[in-house]
C-alpha positions as CSV (number, residue, x, y, z in Angstrom):
1,M,63.0,115.2,153.4
2,R,65.1,118.2,153.0
3,T,68.6,118.0,151.3
4,N,70.5,118.7,154.4
5,D,68.6,115.8,156.2
6,K,69.4,113.5,153.3
7,Q,73.2,114.5,153.3
8,W,73.2,114.0,157.2
9,N,71.6,110.3,156.8
10,A,73.9,109.5,154.0
11,G,77.0,110.5,156.0
12,N,75.8,108.9,159.1
13,N,74.3,105.6,157.8
14,K,77.5,103.5,156.6
15,E,75.5,100.6,155.7
16,I,74.8,99.4,152.2
17,F,71.7,97.1,151.6
18,G,71.1,97.4,155.1
19,V,74.4,95.5,155.9
20,N,77.1,96.6,158.3
21,L,80.3,96.5,156.1
22,H,82.5,95.6,158.9
23,R,80.5,92.5,159.8
24,F,80.4,91.7,156.0
25,V,84.3,91.9,155.8
26,E,84.6,89.7,158.9
27,I,82.6,86.9,157.5
28,E,83.5,87.2,153.7
29,A,87.0,85.5,154.0
30,D,85.6,82.4,155.8
31,S,82.2,82.0,154.2
32,S,80.7,81.2,150.7
33,H,78.4,83.5,149.0
34,M,75.2,81.4,150.1
35,E,76.5,81.6,153.9
36,I,76.9,85.3,153.7
37,A,73.4,86.1,152.0
38,Q,71.9,83.7,154.7
39,E,73.8,85.2,157.7
40,L,73.0,88.8,156.7
41,G,69.5,88.2,155.0
42,I,70.5,89.6,151.6
43,T,70.3,88.1,148.1
44,L,73.2,86.5,146.4
45,G,73.2,89.3,143.9
46,E,73.7,91.8,146.7
47,V,76.6,89.8,148.1
48,K,78.4,89.8,144.8
49,T,77.7,93.7,144.5
50,L,79.2,94.3,148.0
51,K,82.2,92.2,147.2
52,K,82.6,94.3,144.0
53,K,82.4,97.6,145.9
54,I,84.8,96.4,148.8
55,T,87.6,95.5,146.1
56,R,87.2,98.7,144.3
57,S,87.9,100.9,147.5
């Protein structure tokens, strides 16, 4: 893959760990880490990482 293709994909793909961040923000206020992980199909470590990334921005 050429560099331009990688840059285009990075700019257009707004998901981290294959998770739509808008959906993550919607459910993170009402759900526990375990419920979020099950709902989105990711690990608990990935849930914690996403929460850190959201609070930093």
